[in-house]
C-alpha positions in Angstrom: 27.0 -26.3 -14.2 29.3 -25.4 -11.2 31.3 -22.4 -12.9 28.8 -19.5 -12.5 28.3 -20.4 -8.8 31.9 -20.5 -7.5 33.1 -17.7 -5.6 36.2 -16.1 -7.2 38.5 -13.1 -6.6 36.8 -11.2 -9.4 33.5 -11.5 -7.4 34.8 -11.1 -3.8 34.5 -7.8 -2.2 36.1 -7.1 1.2 34.8 -4.6 3.6 35.7 -3.3 7.1 33.0 -1.7 9.1 31.1 -1.3 5.7 33.9 0.3 4.1 35.6 -1.1 1.0 39.2 -1.9 1.8 41.0 0.1 -0.8 42.4 -2.0 -3.7 42.6 -5.4 -1.9 44.8 -7.8 -3.7 44.6 -10.7 -1.2 43.0 -11.8 2.1 43.9 -14.8 4.3 41.6 -15.6 7.3 42.6 -18.1 9.8 40.5 -19.7 12.5 42.3 -22.1 15.0 40.9 -24.3 17.6 43.9 -25.2 20.0 43.5 -28.8 21.3 45.8 -30.1 23.9 46.3 -34.0 24.0 45.3 -35.6 27.3 48.1 -37.8 28.0 47.7 -40.2 31.0 49.9 -42.9 32.4 49.9 -46.4 31.0 48.8 -45.1 27.6 50.9 -44.4 24.6 48.3 -42.4 22.7 46.2 -39.5 24.1 43.2 -40.5 26.1 41.3 -37.7 24.4 41.8 -34.0 23.6 40.8 -30.8 25.6 40.0 -27.5 23.7 42.3 -25.0 25.4 41.9 -22.0 23.1 40.4 -20.5 20.0 41.8 -17.7 17.8 41.1 -15.8 14.7 43.6 -13.9 12.5 43.2 -12.0 9.3 45.7 -10.6 6.9 44.7 -8.2 4.1 47.2 -7.1 1.3 46.1 -3.8 -0.3 47.8 -1.6 -3.0 49.3 1.4 -1.5 47.7 4.5 -2.9 49.1 7.9 -1.8 46.6 9.8 0.2 44.2 7.0 0.6 45.9 5.3 3.6 44.0 3.0 6.2 44.9 5.4 8.9 43.1 8.3 7.0 40.0 6.1 6.6 40.1 5.2 10.4 40.8 1.5 9.8 44.3 1.7 11.4 45.6 3.5 14.4 47.8 6.5 13.7 51.2 6.3 15.7 52.0 10.0 15.9 51.6 10.8 19.5 53.8 10.5 22.6 54.1 6.9 24.1 51.2 7.4 26.9 48.7 8.9 24.3 49.5 6.2 21.8 48.9 3.4 24.3 45.6 4.9 25.3 44.7 5.3 21.7 45.4 1.7 20.8 43.3 0.6 24.0 40.4 2.7 23.0 40.6 2.0 19.0 37.2 0.6 18.3 36.7 -2.8 17.2 35.6 -3.6 13.7 33.8 -6.0 11.7 35.4 -7.6 8.4 33.3 -9.3 5.7 33.8 -11.0 2.4 30.9 -10.8 0.2 30.0 -12.4 -3.3 29.3 -9.1 -5.2 27.3 -10.9 -7.8 24.8 -12.3 -5.4 25.2 -9.5 -2.7 25.8 -12.6 0.0 28.1 -12.2 2.9 30.1 -15.6 2.9 32.6 -14.8 5.7 32.5 -12.5 8.6 35.1 -11.7 11.3 33.8 -9.8 14.2 35.5 -7.7 16.7 38.9 -7.3 14.8 41.6 -5.1 16.0 44.8 -4.2 14.3 47.9 -6.3 15.2 50.7 -5.7 12.7 51.3 -4.0 9.3 54.2 -3.8 6.8 55.1 -2.4 3.6 56.5 -4.3 0.6 58.4 -2.6 -2.1 60.0 -4.2 -5.0 62.0 -2.7 -8.0 59.7 -2.5 -11.1 56.7 -3.6 -9.0 53.7 -2.4 -7.0 53.9 -1.2 -3.4 51.5 -3.4 -1.1 50.7 -2.9 2.7 50.3 -6.1 4.5 47.8 -5.6 7.6 47.2 -8.3 10.2 44.4 -8.3 12.5 43.1 -10.4 15.3 39.3 -11.0 15.8 37.1 -12.7 18.3 34.9 -15.0 16.0 34.8 -16.1 12.5 31.8 -17.4 10.8 30.4 -18.1 7.5 26.7 -18.2 5.9 26.4 -21.8 7.6 27.1 -20.3 11.2 24.3 -19.8 13.7 23.7 -16.1 14.5 25.6 -15.2 11.3 
């Protein structure tokens, strides 16, 4: 019976540096291998492909709860300083680790390492909930099948 084994949103717990990310309502993690075709003369199709890059991005959507901001929890940089101080703060902002865990089996199923904030926005709709959409970049993504996970 497959049903009880399947990871669902109701079982998924998301954390950054071991802290639960507020009331998360959605997560998207993207891992991209950029491959460039090796085009040569006298061939219509590429000879092969060369790996030219690797990137990881992460978007987390959380309910916005007053006095429980990601800035207050040191999960997002505060933008309340002069330009030079803020630039240095962004440079020095410590990298974090992101995990998606199955709360039933206490198994980490995805991990993104060395994440840093990239962008965030607020979404407000009439007669609706207020969300904060936070985007991060990371150095590497792995799952429980990855070596050194």
